[in-house]
DSSP file (Angstrom, degrees, kcal/mol; ACC not computed):
  #  RESIDUE AA STRUCTURE BP1 BP2  ACC     N-H-->O    O-->H-N    N-H-->O    O-->H-N    TCO  KAPPA ALPHA  PHI   PSI    X-CA   Y-CA   Z-CA
    1    1 A M              0   0    0      0, 0.0     2,-0.5     0, 0.0     0, 0.0   0.000 360.0 360.0 360.0 134.0   14.1   12.1  -12.2
    2    2 A T        -     0   0    0      2,-0.0     0, 0.0     3,-0.0     0, 0.0  -0.982 360.0-142.6-121.8 130.8   16.1   10.0   -9.9
    3    3 A L        -     0   0    0     -2,-0.5     2,-2.2     1,-0.1     3,-0.2  -0.679  22.1-120.5 -89.7 145.4   15.6   10.0   -6.1
    4    4 A P    >>  +     0   0    0      0, 0.0     3,-2.2     0, 0.0     4,-0.8  -0.446  45.0 166.9 -81.0  67.8   18.6    9.7   -3.8
    5    5 A L  G >4  +     0   0    0     -2,-2.2     3,-0.8     1,-0.3     8,-0.1   0.827  69.5  58.1 -56.2 -36.5   17.2    6.6   -2.2
    6    6 A D  G 34 S+     0   0    0      1,-0.2    -1,-0.3    -3,-0.2    -3,-0.0   0.661 111.2  43.4 -70.1 -13.5   20.5    5.7   -0.5
    7    7 A K  G <4 S+     0   0    0     -3,-2.2    -1,-0.2     2,-0.1     2,-0.2   0.471  95.9  96.3-106.5  -5.9   20.4    9.0    1.3
    8    8 A M  S << S-     0   0    0     -3,-0.8     2,-0.1    -4,-0.8    -5,-0.0  -0.595  71.9-124.3 -88.9 146.6   16.8    9.1    2.2
    9    9 A T     >  -     0   0    0     -2,-0.2     4,-2.3     1,-0.1     5,-0.2  -0.378  29.6-107.2 -77.4 165.2   15.4    8.0    5.6
   10   10 A G  H  > S+     0   0    0     59,-0.3     4,-2.4     1,-0.2     5,-0.2   0.897 122.2  53.2 -58.8 -40.4   12.8    5.3    5.9
   11   11 A E  H  > S+     0   0    0      1,-0.2     4,-2.2     2,-0.2    -1,-0.2   0.900 108.1  49.7 -63.5 -41.1   10.3    8.0    6.8
   12   12 A E  H  > S+     0   0    0      2,-0.2     4,-2.3     1,-0.2    -1,-0.2   0.906 110.6  50.6 -63.9 -41.3   11.1   10.0    3.7
   13   13 A K  H  X S+     0   0    0     -4,-2.3     4,-2.4     1,-0.2    -2,-0.2   0.913 110.4  49.1 -63.4 -42.6   10.8    6.9    1.5
   14   14 A L  H  X S+     0   0    0     -4,-2.4     4,-2.7     2,-0.2    -1,-0.2   0.894 110.0  51.8 -63.6 -38.8    7.4    6.2    2.9
   15   15 A Q  H  X S+     0   0    0     -4,-2.2     4,-2.8     2,-0.2    -2,-0.2   0.914 109.9  48.5 -64.6 -41.8    6.3    9.7    2.4
   16   16 A V  H  X S+     0   0    0     -4,-2.3     4,-2.8     2,-0.2    -2,-0.2   0.916 111.3  51.1 -62.3 -42.9    7.4    9.6   -1.3
   17   17 A T  H  X S+     0   0    0     -4,-2.4     4,-2.4     2,-0.2    -2,-0.2   0.927 111.8  46.7 -60.0 -45.5    5.5    6.3   -1.7
   18   18 A E  H  X S+     0   0    0     -4,-2.7     4,-2.5     2,-0.2    -2,-0.2   0.919 111.9  50.3 -63.8 -43.4    2.4    7.8   -0.2
   19   19 A D  H  X S+     0   0    0     -4,-2.8     4,-2.2     1,-0.2    -2,-0.2   0.908 111.2  49.2 -61.6 -41.9    2.7   10.9   -2.4
   20   20 A L  H  X S+     0   0    0     -4,-2.8     4,-3.0     2,-0.2    -1,-0.2   0.927 110.7  50.2 -62.0 -44.9    3.1    8.7   -5.5
   21   21 A W  H  X S+     0   0    0     -4,-2.4     4,-2.3     1,-0.2    -2,-0.2   0.922 109.8  50.1 -61.8 -44.2    0.1    6.7   -4.5
   22   22 A I  H  X S+     0   0    0     -4,-2.5     4,-0.5     1,-0.2    -1,-0.2   0.921 113.4  46.8 -59.5 -44.0   -2.1    9.8   -4.0
   23   23 A D  H >< S+     0   0    0     -4,-2.2     3,-1.0     1,-0.2     4,-0.4   0.919 111.5  50.5 -65.7 -43.7   -1.0   11.1   -7.4
   24   24 A L  H >< S+     0   0    0     -4,-3.0     3,-1.2     1,-0.2    -1,-0.2   0.878 106.2  55.7 -62.4 -37.6   -1.6    7.8   -9.2
   25   25 A T  H >< S+     0   0    0     -4,-2.3     3,-0.9     1,-0.3    -1,-0.2   0.584  88.4  76.7 -76.3  -7.5   -5.1    7.5   -7.7
   26   26 A K  T << S+     0   0    0     -3,-1.0    -1,-0.3    -4,-0.5    -2,-0.2   0.805 109.1  29.9 -67.0 -27.5   -6.1   10.8   -9.1
   27   27 A N  T X  S+     0   0    0     -3,-1.2     3,-2.0    -4,-0.4     4,-0.4  -0.444  74.9 157.9-128.3  57.4   -6.4    9.1  -12.5
   28   28 A E  G X   +     0   0    0     -3,-0.9     3,-1.8     1,-0.3    -1,-0.1   0.805  67.4  65.8 -55.2 -34.3   -7.4    5.6  -11.6
   29   29 A S  G 3  S+     0   0    0      1,-0.3    -1,-0.3    -3,-0.1    -4,-0.1   0.732  93.5  61.3 -65.1 -20.4   -8.9    4.8  -14.9
   30   30 A E  G <  S+     0   0    0     -3,-2.0    -1,-0.3     1,-0.2    -2,-0.2   0.639 105.8  49.1 -77.1 -14.0   -5.4    5.1  -16.5
   31   31 A Y  S <  S-     0   0    0     -3,-1.8    -1,-0.2    -4,-0.4    -2,-0.0  -0.686  79.1-166.4-128.5  77.1   -4.2    2.2  -14.4
   32   32 A P        -     0   0    0      0, 0.0     3,-0.1     0, 0.0    -3,-0.1  -0.289  30.4-102.1 -65.7 149.4   -6.6   -0.7  -14.6
   33   33 A S        -     0   0    0      1,-0.1     5,-0.1     2,-0.1     2,-0.0  -0.398  41.9-103.9 -66.4 145.5   -6.2   -3.5  -12.0
   34   34 A P    >>  -     0   0    0      0, 0.0     3,-1.6     0, 0.0     4,-0.5  -0.338  32.3-109.1 -67.2 156.8   -4.4   -6.6  -13.3
   35   35 A N  H >> S+     0   0    0      1,-0.3     3,-0.6     2,-0.2     4,-0.6   0.830 116.5  56.1 -57.9 -36.0   -6.7   -9.6  -14.1
   36   36 A W  H 3> S+     0   0    0      1,-0.2     4,-1.8     2,-0.2    -1,-0.3   0.663  88.2  80.0 -72.5 -14.7   -5.5  -11.6  -11.1
   37   37 A H  H <> S+     0   0    0     -3,-1.6     4,-2.5     1,-0.2    -1,-0.2   0.884  87.5  54.1 -63.0 -40.8   -6.3   -8.8   -8.7
   38   38 A K  H <X S+     0   0    0     -3,-0.6     4,-2.4    -4,-0.5    -1,-0.2   0.905 107.7  51.2 -60.0 -42.1  -10.1   -9.7   -8.5
   39   39 A D  H  X S+     0   0    0     -4,-0.6     4,-2.2     2,-0.2    -1,-0.2   0.909 110.3  48.6 -62.5 -42.6   -9.2  -13.3   -7.6
   40   40 A V  H  X S+     0   0    0     -4,-1.8     4,-2.5     2,-0.2    -2,-0.2   0.923 111.7  49.1 -64.0 -44.3   -6.9  -12.2   -4.8
   41   41 A L  H  X S+     0   0    0     -4,-2.5     4,-2.5     1,-0.2    -2,-0.2   0.906 110.8  50.1 -63.2 -41.3   -9.5   -9.8   -3.4
   42   42 A E  H  X S+     0   0    0     -4,-2.4     4,-2.3     2,-0.2    -1,-0.2   0.904 111.2  49.1 -63.7 -40.9  -12.2  -12.5   -3.5
   43   43 A L  H  X S+     0   0    0     -4,-2.2     4,-2.5     2,-0.2    -2,-0.2   0.917 112.2  48.0 -64.4 -43.4  -10.0  -14.9   -1.6
   44   44 A R  H  X S+     0   0    0     -4,-2.5     4,-2.3     2,-0.2    -2,-0.2   0.896 111.0  50.9 -65.3 -39.7   -9.1  -12.3    1.0
   45   45 A E  H  X S+     0   0    0     -4,-2.5     4,-2.4     2,-0.2    -1,-0.2   0.929 110.8  49.0 -62.5 -44.5  -12.8  -11.5    1.5
   46   46 A K  H  X S+     0   0    0     -4,-2.3     4,-2.0     1,-0.2    -2,-0.2   0.926 112.3  48.0 -60.0 -46.1  -13.7  -15.1    1.9
   47   47 A R  H  <>S+     0   0    0     -4,-2.5     5,-3.2     1,-0.2     6,-0.8   0.852 110.4  52.2 -65.7 -34.4  -10.9  -15.6    4.4
   48   48 A A  H ><5S+     0   0    0     -4,-2.3     3,-1.2     4,-0.2    -1,-0.2   0.919 109.0  49.4 -66.5 -43.1  -12.0  -12.5    6.3
   49   49 A I  H 3<5S+     0   0    0     -4,-2.4    -2,-0.2     1,-0.3    -1,-0.2   0.876 110.9  50.6 -62.0 -37.5  -15.6  -13.8    6.5
   50   50 A E  T 3<5S-     0   0    0     -4,-2.0    -1,-0.3    -5,-0.2    -2,-0.2   0.499 117.5-115.3 -78.5  -3.9  -14.2  -17.1    7.8
   51   51 A G  T < 5S+     0   0    0     -3,-1.2    -3,-0.2    -4,-0.3    -2,-0.1   0.696  85.8 116.7  77.7  19.2  -12.2  -15.3   10.4
   52   52 A K      < +     0   0    0     -5,-3.2     2,-0.4    -6,-0.2    -4,-0.2   0.423  66.2  55.3 -98.9  -1.0   -8.9  -16.4    8.9
   53   53 A E        -     0   0    0     -6,-0.8     2,-0.4    -5,-0.1    -2,-0.1  -0.972  60.2-165.2-131.9 146.3   -7.6  -12.9    8.0
   54   54 A E        -     0   0    0     -2,-0.4     2,-0.3     2,-0.0    -6,-0.0  -0.995  10.5-167.9-129.7 140.9   -7.1   -9.8   10.0
   55   55 A Y        -     0   0    0     -2,-0.4     2,-0.3    -7,-0.0    -2,-0.0  -0.921  11.9-142.9-128.5 151.9   -6.6   -6.3    8.6
   56   56 A L        -     0   0    0     -2,-0.3     2,-0.1     1,-0.0    -2,-0.0  -0.818  29.9-108.3-105.9 150.7   -5.5   -3.0    9.9
   57   57 A D     >  -     0   0    0     -2,-0.3     4,-2.5     1,-0.1     3,-0.2  -0.393  41.1-101.6 -71.1 163.6   -6.9    0.3    8.8
   58   58 A W  H  > S+     0   0    0      1,-0.2     4,-2.6     2,-0.2     5,-0.2   0.856 119.9  52.1 -59.5 -41.1   -4.6    2.4    6.7
   59   59 A E  H  > S+     0   0    0      1,-0.2     4,-2.0     2,-0.2    -1,-0.2   0.918 112.4  45.7 -64.1 -42.5   -3.5    4.8    9.4
   60   60 A A  H  > S+     0   0    0     -3,-0.2     4,-2.4     2,-0.2    -2,-0.2   0.893 112.5  51.7 -66.3 -39.4   -2.6    1.9   11.8
   61   61 A A  H  X S+     0   0    0     -4,-2.5     4,-2.5     2,-0.2    -2,-0.2   0.924 109.7  48.8 -63.5 -44.2   -0.8    0.1    8.9
   62   62 A K  H  X S+     0   0    0     -4,-2.6     4,-2.7     1,-0.2    -1,-0.2   0.902 110.2  52.0 -62.4 -40.1    1.3    3.2    8.1
   63   63 A K  H  X S+     0   0    0     -4,-2.0     4,-2.4     2,-0.2    -1,-0.2   0.929 110.4  48.3 -61.9 -44.6    2.2    3.6   11.8
   64   64 A N  H  X S+     0   0    0     -4,-2.4     4,-2.1     2,-0.2    -2,-0.2   0.914 111.9  49.2 -61.6 -43.3    3.3    0.0   12.0
   65   65 A I  H  X S+     0   0    0     -4,-2.5     4,-1.5     1,-0.2    -2,-0.2   0.919 111.0  49.7 -62.5 -43.8    5.4    0.4    8.8
   66   66 A R  H  < S+     0   0    0     -4,-2.7     4,-0.3     1,-0.2    -1,-0.2   0.906 110.4  50.3 -62.9 -40.6    7.0    3.5   10.1
   67   67 A N  H >< S+     0   0    0     -4,-2.4     3,-0.9     1,-0.2    -1,-0.2   0.881 109.8  50.8 -65.2 -37.0    7.9    1.8   13.4
   68   68 A L  H 3< S+     0   0    0     -4,-2.1    -1,-0.2     1,-0.2    -2,-0.2   0.783 106.2  55.9 -69.7 -26.2    9.4   -1.1   11.6
   69   69 A S  T 3<        0   0    0     -4,-1.5   -59,-0.3     1,-0.2    -1,-0.2   0.453 360.0 360.0 -88.5   0.7   11.6    1.2    9.5
   70   70 A K    <         0   0    0     -3,-0.9    -1,-0.2    -4,-0.3    -2,-0.1   0.472 360.0 360.0 -80.2 360.0   13.2    3.0   12.4
């Protein structure tokens, strides 16, 4: 299956991405995290504790992405 990416709006592309992610996470055990992922998460956690990182919740992040794609 090929999507007509050049004809899709940014919002449509984001929706497809979200739909794919939801589908992939239904069977998480089939897609193990890469080995380097744990190191990245630990570093981000450390930086968050030190006040050097800021994060948005998923709904706010999606809203920001949608606004940037307009």
